[in-house]
N, C-alpha and C positions, 0 to 999 in steps of 0.2 A: 726680473721676475714677471713684469707682463708679457715677456716674450715667452716664457714657458706655460704661462696660463692660456695665452692664445693657443699653443700648439695642443694643449690637453682638450681645451674646448674642441678643436678640429677632429681629435682621435675618437672624441665621445659621440659627435654628431654626424661623422663621415658613414653615412648609410652604404658608401660604394665599396669601402675597405672592410667594415665589419658588418656581416650579414644578420640582420634581425631573426633570431632563432625563429620567431612567430611567423613570420613572412615567409618561410617554407610553404605553408599550406598554400600558396598560389604560385608563382613563377613557374615552378618545374612540377606542377599538380599536386594536390593537397596531400600531406603524409597520409591522411586518413583514406583517401581513395587508393594510395600505394601501399598501403599496410596490408598486403596479403601477398602468398607465396608464388612465385614465378612470375612476376611483372613482366619480362620480356615476353615471354609466351602468351600472356594475357592480352598485350597490346596487339599480336598477331592474331588471336582469336577474334578479338572486337572486328579487325580487318574482314576476316573470313565471314562473320556472322552478316555484316552488312552486306558482303559481296553476294552471299548465296541467298540471301533475304530478297534483295530487290530483283532478282531473276524470276522470282514467282509474282510478281504484281499484275503481270499481264493477264493470268487466270481469275484476277478476282475484280470484284465489283466496286473497290474503293474509289471514290471520287479522284478525279485526276489531281486536285489540289493537294491532297493529302499524298499522293503518290510522288508528285513533282517535290514536295517539300524534303519526303525522306530521302530521295536520291540525291538531292543538291546538299543535303547534311544540313538543313535547317529543322533541327529536331523538336524543338521547342515550337515551332510552328505546326509540324507534323503532328505532334500530341494535340494541338488544338484541333486540328481537323479531323484526327481519328475519334477526339471527345464528341463532336458533331454526330458521327457514325453510330457511336455507343450511346448518345442520349436518344436515338430512335429503335435501336435494337443493342441492347445491353450485352447480348450472348454473340455477338459476331465476333467469331474467333480470329479473321484476318486483321480487323481492327485491334483486338485485343493484344494479337502476337506482336503488330508493328508499332502498337504504342509502346509495349515492353521493350522491344529493341531500341527504339528512340532513347528510352531512360537508361537502358545500357550504355548507349554512346555517351549518353550526358554525365554517366558516373552514378547515378542514383539506382544502385542495384537494388536496394529494399523494395521501391516502388516497380523495377521489372520483373521482379520476381513475383509481386503480387497480381500483376497483369498477365503474365504467364501461365501463372497457375489458374487463373480463371479460363484462360484461351484453352488449356488442357481440358478444364472442365466441361468448357463448351463443344470440345473438338477431341475426344480421348483418343481416336484413331489416327490422328494427325501426326506424323513420326517427326516432321520439322520442328512443332511447338515442343515435344518430349523433350528433342535433343537441345534446342535454345534453352530450355529452363534447365536442362542440367548444364548448360554453359554458364548461364547466370550463376546457378549455386555455385559452380567452380570460380568464376571472378568474385565473388563474394566470400571466398574462403569456407563457404560450408561443403565440405569434401564429402562428409559422410551423406547428405543429401543429394550431391552430386551423384555420389556413387550409387545409390539407390534407384535414382532415375536412368542412370545407365542399364541398371540389371532389368528395370521395367522395358527398356527401348529392346533389349536383347530377347525378352520374352515376347513382347507384342509384334517385334518388326524383324524375324530372323534374318531377312535377306534384304532389308530396305538399305537405301545409301547412307541414311543417316545411322546405321549401325556400325558401318565401318568408321564412321567419322568418332561414334562414341568409343568406338574400341581406341583410336588415336586420344579421346581425351582421357580414358580410363588411365593411360600409360604417363599421362602427365600428372594426373593427380596420385596415382599410386604411392600408398605410403607418406603423402603430404597431408596430414589432417589438421595443420595449423597454420596460422598466418606467419609471414617471413620473419624470421627470427632476428636477422641480420640486414641492415641497409647503410648504404655507405653514400656518400656526396664529396668530391672533389673539385675545387674551382683553380685552375693556376692562370694569373692573369699578369698582362705586362701593360704599366698605368702610365700616361704622363699627365702631371698635375701643375698646374701653372700658378698654384699657391700654396706650397706645404705648409707654411708655418701660419697661414692665414693672416698675412702680413696687411693692416689695414691701409685703406687707400690714402688716407690723409696725413698719416704717420708711419713711415715706413722704419724697416729694422736695418740701421746703419751696418754696410757692410755685409749685408747678406743676399744670397742669390736664391729668390724664393721660390723657381719653378724647379722641376725634378722630374726622373722618370723612376719608376719602381718595381719590382717585381712581387706580387703579392699571392699568397697561398692562403686556401680556406679548404679545410677538412672537416666532414661531420661524420660522425658514426654512432650508430643506434643499435642495441642488442638487447631484445627481448626474451631471456629464455624460459620464463614462465607465461604460459598462456592459457587461460582456462575459457570457457564459453564466451563470458561476456568482459574479462577482465585480462588485461596485459600487465605484467610488471617488467622493468628492466632498467638500463642505465643508458644514458646519451653522453656523447662527449664531442667536443670539438676543438680546434686549433687554427688561429690566423696568426701571418707572420708577413710583414712587408719589409722589403730590403731595399734603400733608395741607392741611385748610382751616383748622384752629385755628393761631394763631400761634406758640403754645409748642411744637406738634410738628413747625413746618417745618424744625427742625433735625434731624429724622429723616428728611427726604425722601430716598428712597434711589435711585439710578440703578445698573445692574448690565448690563454687557454679556459675552456669550460667544462664541468663534467657534474654528473650528478643523477640520482634514482628518480625514476616516474611510475606513475600508475595510469591506465587509462581504462575507461569503461564505455561500453557502447551497448545502448538499449533502443529497441523500435519504439518510434514516436509518430503516430498519424501517418503510417506508412514510409517514414523515412528512419533513417540510423541518427541517433542522436550521440554523438561522442563526446566525451568529458575527459580532460587530462590533467593532472596533478603533478607538478615537477618540481624538485629542488635543484639547484645549481650553486657550485662554487664557481667563481668566476675571478681570474687573476690577470691583470694588465701588465706588461714590462716594456718598459721605455728605454731604448738604447741600451739594454742589457740590465737596467735597474728595476728594481718591483715599484711600479707607480701606485697601484690602486688593487684591492681585493674586493668582492661583492658576494654576499650572500643573498641568492633570490628564491623567491617562491612564487610561481607561476600557475595560473588555473584557468583554461580556456573552455568552451564548450561551443560545438558546431552542428549545424543541422541544414537540411534543405528547409525552405520556407514555402517555397512553390517551386514549379518545375524548373524554373530560370533563375532561381535567386538561391545562393548559397552562403551562410552568413556564420560568421564566428564572433563571440563574443570572450573578452579576455580581461584579466586583471593580475597583477602582480605587485609586489614589494620587494624592493632592494634594500639591503642594507650596506653602504658603502662606506669604505675604511681607505682612507689615502695615505700614502706612507710618507710623503712630503708635507711637514706642517709649516715650514717658514720660520719667520721670527716669533718666538714666543709672544711677544707684544700684539703681533697681528692676528692672532689664533681667533679673537673675537669678530674679526673682520673676515679673514681668507680661509680659515678653517673648512675644507670641503666635506668633510665626514658627515653623512646623511641618512636618514630613511626617505627614501623615494618611492612613492606610489603611483601606479598608473594603471588606467583602465580604458576600453574602447572596444572598438568593432572593426572586422575585415569582411568584407562582401564580394562576391564574384555574381556578376549578373552576364547570362547568356543572351548574346544579340541573336545572331544567326550564323551561319555557314562558318562556324569556328571562330565567330569573333566575340570577343569578350570584354566587359567593363570591370575593371577591380576597383573597389572605393573604401576609404577607410577613415577613421576617425579616432584620436587619442586625446586624453588629458593626463597631463604629468604635474605632480606636485613634488618638490624637492625641499624636504624640512632638514636644512644644514644647520653645524655650529657655528659657522661664521656667518654673520649677517649679510654679506655681498654673494652669498650663495644659495639663497631661499627664492626660490621662483615657482611660478605656473607657467604650464605651456599648453596651447592648445594647438594640435595638427590636424591637417587633412592631405588627402592626395587623392588621386584618380589616375588609372592608366588605363590605356587603349589597346588591345592586342588583335591584330589582324592577320591572315595569310597572305602574302604576296603573289603574285603572278609568277614567282619562280618557285618551284615545287620544295617544298621542305623548309624554305624561308619565311619567318614570321617578323612582323614588325612590332615594336612596343614604344609608345608615347606615354610619358609618365609626367604627370604636373603634382606639386609639392609645395604647401606653404605651412607656416606655422609662425605663432607670436609666442614670446617668452619674455614674460614680466617680473623683475627682480622687486621683491620687497619684502623687508625693509632694504635700502640701499644707501650706502655711504659714499655718493659719487666724488665727494671731496677728496677720496682717496686717488682719483684720478684728475685732481684739479676741475673736477667739474660739479655745477649744481644741480645736474638732472638725474633723476632715477634712470635706471639702465631699463631700457624697454625696445623689444627688438623685432623686426619682422624679418623673417627669410623666406626667399622665393627660390625654388629649384625646377629645372626642367631636364628631361633625359629623354633621348631618342636612341632605339636599341634594336638591333637586328638579331635574330639566332636563325643559324642553320643547323639541321638536326641531322647527322651521318646516319643515327640509328636512334632507337627509343631510349638509349642508355649515353650516348656522346653527343656534343655539339660544340659548336665555335660561336660566340658571341662577340659583336663590336658593340660599342656605345659611346656617346659624349654626353655628358652631363655640364648644366652651367648652373651656379650656385652664386647668390646674390644674397649678402645681408645686411640689413639697415639698422642702425641703431643709435639711441638718442646721445650716446657717448660716442661720436664719430670716431676720434681720433684713435680711439683705441680698439674697436670692435667692428667696425664698417669695413666690408671686405667684398672683393669678388672672386669667384675659383672657377676654373674648367678643368674638366677631367675626361680624357680618352682613354678607353679600354680595350682591351682585345684579351679574351679569355676562352681558354677551353675548359668544358666541364663533362665530367661523367658521373655517372649515378647509377645505383643497382640498388 
């Protein structure tokens, strides 16, 4: 039984195999930011906005520092420089316009619209400002307002170059007055795992070949058929499956599915969007073809920009876990893993400069189980640095993670030990992502994990995972 328990721990803790549904707000851009119709076209629109905007700087009196920051992609720095201009001249339409475009590039569309509206008030005869405002409305999913702005461009500038661009924009938003109803994510992976069963370093598993390759698939789908002005109602679901190539490891083939309804609410707050989401999920894990556990989860999160360079999300969730395997009835008071688990924490994204970001987060978990040996508290922190490389379309990710998990009360005598179970886990990952398009990419990664435990013979191990993945999303 210690053999099975170790693998179950591995299934639960392995962040490579089972993607945390909350963490989707980061590695592939926030779901909040991508929750709008025509994502692929909008990425192209963003590129065209910046390309056209940069060409007009030569005619302005904007300081060189602001111009250089904007052109180099240091949008937070550009905003700071533009604020200096606006401090002395609050109605400088050029500074307002490029501040708005900088916020567009950072994904803060609420603030971008606010500044572009001010720019339009300061210079109502400027066709470019009217067009960029229409674009910002389009990117934010405000199709009615975007179309109103387009009609205004037709009236004011019948022969302007921006009139032609407005016509193209109108075609994209025709009959699309709602946010994207269907979203999809697919990851196909080939992995090599040096320690599939989490074999302890000091007490191995006799006759077991602990390393193995596997094929892994993760699919996520969300449908939001009911969309009101501030509310979205829908359902989401995911499926994960791993298939090992080594005969010894096939007993650890894992399948997992999750589905349930959600409701999200978006309101303006201090010039930004405050997005809140409440969802229920039913989760079932299947180990080697047999049901292993099921979970009823209630999850709530709220997210917004706190500063131009800081995006943060707070979350709280409750899991009601039910495990199918109970073991011997005499051991239920020790080993029964049925539990109520609560977790809370935050995730943040810090924009540095030139498309460089730092992701940082913390969460606290309390697991209140039926069996004494599965009551624990966990504190976890992580940080990840993302930067483009000298190769176009190739990004580098560096992730560090640490957690402490303390079990109390704990009967160490079950493992012939007098110690309480106290664990420290360290993990490091280096990943590269090459983006073929805005929808598809190829990823490679290496992850090293080391767990230290006061009960070394049973729970202390090392693990390395090599991963090659193809990712597609829309």
